[in-house]
N, C-alpha and C positions, 0 to 999 in steps of 0.2 A: 223880550222871551226868547228870541235866537241867542241873544247874549249869556243868558242864562244856561241854556243848555250845551252851548259850548263850552261855558267856564264849568259846568259839571263833569262833562264830557273828559278837559282837560286835567281835572281835578283827579279824576277816577283813574286817568293812566299815568299816573305821575308816578314814581319810586322813591321811596324814601332813602334819603344819602345815607351813606354806608361809608365810614371812613376805613377806607383799607389797611391802614397801619392800628386800626384800633380793633380789639375784639370785640365782637358784641355778645353779650352773654347768652342770648337766646341761638347765635349760629355754634354755640362749643358744644360738640357731643357728649352725652353722659354715657358716664360708665357702663349703664345698664344696657344701652345700644350698641356701644362698642361691642362688648361680649357677644351679644345674639348677631352682629356680623361675623365675627370670626366662628362662631360655632356653626353658622348655615355654609360659609364658604368650605368649614373642613366637611362636613357633611357633604357636600356637592363633591369635592375631589374624593371623598371615601367612596362614593358611590358610582364614580367615573372608573375608578379603580378597580372597583366591585365588577364590574360588568364587563371591564376590556378581558379579565382575568377569566370571565366565567365562560367553558366552551359552550359554542352555540352552533345549532343545525346552519351549514353553507347553504348557500343559495345555489341554485343549478349549473351557473358561471362557474361557481367556486369550487364545484365536487372534482375531487382529485382523478388523475386517470391513474388508474391501479393497474393498468393492461400490460403485462410483460412483452413488450414489444420486440424483443430478440427472440421469441419464438416465432416470427412470420420474416417472411422476406419474398421480395419482388425477383423474379429471375429473366434475365435476358441471355440469349445468346447470338454467339457471330460466327458465322462460317468464311467472311473476307473481309478486307477493309472496307467496305460500304457497309455492310452489316453492322461492324465494329462500331462505325461511327452512329449508326444509327441508334445501337443499343445503348452508346453513352448520352446522345441526346435524349433518351428517355429518363435514363438516371437525373440528369438536368432539372428535367420537369419536375421529377419526383422531389429531388434538391429544394426546387425553386418553391414549389407548392405545400414544403414542410411535410411529407411523408416520416413517420414514425418507423415504418418496418425495415429490415436491413435489406440489403441489395446485393445480389449474387449475378456475376455473369461467367456463362459456361463459355471457354473460348478455347478453340483448336490446341492442342498441347503441343503441338511442333512451334507455337510462337513463344518468346519468351518478353521479359522485362527489360533486358538490356539495350540499351539505345546506341546503335552502333553507327549511327551517322542522321545528319538533317533528314533522308530520306525513308528512312526506317519509321514509317506512320504507326506500324500497328503496334510497336513497343512504346512509341511515343503516346499513344492514346490508351493504352492498358496501364501506364503511370499515371494519367490524368486522371481515368475511373478511379483507382485506387486511392491517391491522394486529395483528388479535390472533393469527389462524390463519394468517398468512402463506400465504395465498391468491394465486395470480398471474391477474389479471383478464382475460379476453379477451371484449369485445366482438363480438358475431356478427349475422347477420340469423338469426333463427328460420326453422326449416324447418317445410314442414305438406304434408300428401297435394296440395294444390291449389298448392303453389310455396311461398310465402313466408309469414309470419304476422307480426301485431301480438302485441306482448307483452301481457297480461293487468294488472288492478291488483286491490288489495286488496280495493275493493269489486267489483271485476266481474274475477273470476279467468278464466283460460283453462281453461274446462272441457272441452274438446275434447280428445280424445288425438291428435289431426293432429300436433300438434307435438313427439310422443314421438319422430320421427325425427329430432330437432337432437341426440339423443346422435350419430349417425353422424358428426357433425363431430368425435368423438373421432378418428375416421381423417386429419384434417387436422392435427392436431398434431405436425408433424414433426420438431419440434425435440427431441422424446423419442424413445428406441428402442422404451418400450412405455407404453401407456396402460392403467390400469384403471378401466373407467367402472362406476359403480354409480347403480340408480337411487336416488333420495333417499324414496321413501315405505317406510323400513325403518328397523331400529334395528340400529346396528354393536355386536356383543357382543364381538369379537377382534380382532386387528390381520390383516390380509392381506399384509402385505409379502412373505410366501413365493411368491405367485403372480407377481411379476416374475421370478422366478429359475426358471420354469418353461425346457423346452428351447424354443428358437425354432418359432411359429408364426404364423401370418397373426391367428388369432383364436384364443382358447379360452373357452368357454361351458359353464354347466352344461345338465342337461336336465331339462326341465319335467316332472317325474315325477308331475305331477297330469294331463298331459294324452295324448293316445294317442303310444305308444311312439315313439322316436325323435324328436321335436321339441323343440328346445333354447330355452330361456329368454333374454331380454338383458336379464333383471334385474341381471346381470353380467356384463361384457365384458372380456376383456385383450385388447386390439387391439396389433398393429405398425401403428403410423400409415403413411398411403399415401395422399397426394392423387388416384394413378390405380383405389386400391381405392375410393375416395370418388364418383370421377365416376362409375365403372359402378354402384354402388347407386344414385345417383340419375337416372344413364340408365335403370335397369330400371324406377324408379318412375315415371318420363315414359313409359313403355311400358306400363305397368299401367293408368294414367291413361287413355290414349287406348284401351284396349282396352277393347270391351264384355263382355268373358267373362274369367275367370279361367285361361285355359289354358296361362299361364307359370309357374304354382305348385300346387303339388298341394292346398294350402289356399285356401279364399277369403279372397282379401285384405281386412280388416276394418281401420276408421280407428282401434278400441282394440289392434288387433295387428299395424300394418303394419310395426311396425320390428322385430317378430317374424318377420313373412312375409319379408321384405326378406332378412333376415339369414338363416334358415333355408333358403330357393331359394338363396342364395349359397354358403352353407357348411354346410349339415345334412348334407354326406355328408365334410365334408373338417375340419371345426374339429377343435383338441384338447377332447376331452370332459372337464369337471371333474365332480367326483362334489358331487351335491346334497347330500347329508352330507360335510362341515358348510355348504357354500356357497348354500343355497337352500330354507331351510325357510320354508312359508307359516304363517302367523297360523291361516288357516282349518283346519291338521291338526289343531288343537287343539279343532275342532269334530265331527273325524269318529269312528266308531266303527270302522271300520277301518282299518290303518295300513301295511298291506303294501307299497303302492307307495311310501312314505317308506321305509321301512327296507329294503324292497328283499330280503324274507324272509318266508314264511309264519310266522304265529306261533309253530308249534312249534319253529321255529329260533330269532326272535328275539322276544321280547316285547315290545311298547310300554309305555315308560317315559318319560313326561315331563318329569321332572326330568334323567334322562341327556340326552336329546334337546336340552334346553336347557343343558346344562354343552359338548356339543359341538358345538352351531350356532355358527358365526360370524357369520352376521347372520340377521333373520329380517325376512320382506317382509311388509305388511300387506296381506292380501288376504281379505276377507270378502265378495263380491259378494253382495247387492246392499247392505250396510252401507256407508256413508259411510268415507271415509278417516279417520286417525286426528285431522287437523286440524278436521274437522267434526265437532261435536257429535252424539252420538247420539239419534234419537228414541227417549224413554221405553220406545215399543212394541216398538222394535225390537231393544230388548238383549233383553227376556224372549223375542224370536221365536228370534233368531240367536246367542244366548252356549252354550255349551258346556251339555250336559245332565250329571246328577248322577244319571240313573236307571239307564242302561245297565250292564250287567254286563260286566265285563273282567279279564283274565286279572290276577290280583295287586292285585285293588281291593278296597277294602273292602265289605262287606253293602251291599247298596242302590247300589253304585256310589263312582267317585271321582270328587272335586270340583276335584282339583289341575288338570286342565286348565282351568276355567273359572277360577280364582285366576291361572293364568299366564296366559291369552289377557287377563283385564281388566289386570294388571299392565305388559304389553306396551303397551297402548292409553293405560293413565294414565300411565305413565314418559313417553312422547311426548308429553303434553301438557304435563307439569312440565318436561321438559325445552325445550319450544316457548317456555314462558311465561318460564322462567330465562333461557335465550341469547338470545330474538329479542324477549323483551317483548310476545309477542303473545296474545292469548287466542285460543282456539278460536272458528271460524265456529259462529254458532247452526245448531241442528238444523234440517234441513228436515224438512217432514210428511210422517211415514211412508207416509200413506196414498196421497198424491200420487207421492211417489216410488215404490212397488211399482205402482201403476198406470201410471207412465211405464216401468218396466222392463218388464211384461206387454205393453206395445204394442209395444216394441223387440224382446220374445221373439217377438211374432206376425209382425212384420213381417222377420225373420231366417228362422223359418219358413216364410214365406212366399216369400222369395227362394231359401230352399234346395229347396223344393218345384219353383219356377221352373228351378231349374237341374237338378233331376233329372229334371224333363218335358223338357228340351233335350236332356240325356244322350240320353234314351231315343229322343227322335226322332233324333239324329244317329247313334245305334246301328242303329235302323230303317233310315235313308238307307244307311247303310253296308253293311247286309244286301242292302237294294234293289240296291245298286251291284255288290254281290258276285255278285248273280244275274243282272244284266244282262251284267256281262262274262264271266259263266260261259257264257249263252246265246248270246254272241258267239263265244266261243270254240269252242261246240258246232257254229255254225254256219260258223263257219271250217272247222272238221276236215272237215265233211261236202262243203263245196265242194271242200276239196283233196283227198279220196276221189273224187269225181265227175271231178274233171280226171282224176287218175291213172287211171281206168276209162277215161276215154274215152281218154286216151294209151295205155293197154295194148292198146285195141281198135285202134286206128288202127295 
């Protein structure tokens, strides 16, 4: 039995012998089959050609960019060798991140592109900007609170904030339909080209979340260039200089915030507001214990996560006053005093507190210094003496406090005068009413 099944299985799986040198009649293709095969092949080729040449709707990733990016520009300004390097670092980041808009540098008209020697860093850096990062160079007269200003040098930098109003010259770049000005004491983390495509507006600014509600920051300005707007702003500045009081603005103009004061006075109630998340993160945020102002929500709704904040941020602005800016080395005493602590208990932090904020904070400063050395071939400025720096800060704070007290006293005096004047007017009005009554009574008697 088993032998029979095995024999049938073997027989059923055996193949007929075919002599490869002899064509079997059953294997030769017929003319009809050959014609059908050729026809099917021709039809397939025709179908491929037809669909390949036929216009088709592009996918989302295939939509062509029809934006004329030559109408838009990023602007930077330089007042001395340090800020010139900072500006070029911003342009390098824009280039690395693939920004499509033009790049414009406003630099002191006293400078030129002729390199007179190995120590002529300003001319070298201007050429670097022009040739490597395709920056359009615009020589300008630097602006200051008192009028015009002279550029600083590498050994004698322009340490005042007066020249910050030079950024207003972005309004003068009328060959562009929109200009995006960035302060250059920043680290740019992500592209910003999307801002150029916002709805038309004279200006767009982020809110200064670290200041009283409603104040806008000038660290990022998206402006529609206008020479008349620039003239108006500078005219307002002249009025402020000639005025002994600050009656023109709700805030006291300061040389350190004069550009913000001007822009808030002019556009505070009309500017298009940009979200500070992700367009205006300060390094000082990593030194805080509470972050509700930045998050815009209490911790019950959204908890602080430094990693997430860094991932979403488009840029980070260096602001850890009184600590020097990142191109100046830290006094060693200042580091221990100013760095983010690791002892506070935060939601979601490990026992004893999280040090990730400190790590991010230090990485931002160290990364800036490394890029400065790599791009500009410049070392950091030597650290100032922390004791003297703090003493100068204390004097400045005392002076500011005294000025504020004086202004409060004047406001109180003005208020008292106003009340006294109102009483005089009321008395005169009362006396006038009495005279009118007497005259009316006499007229009645008559």
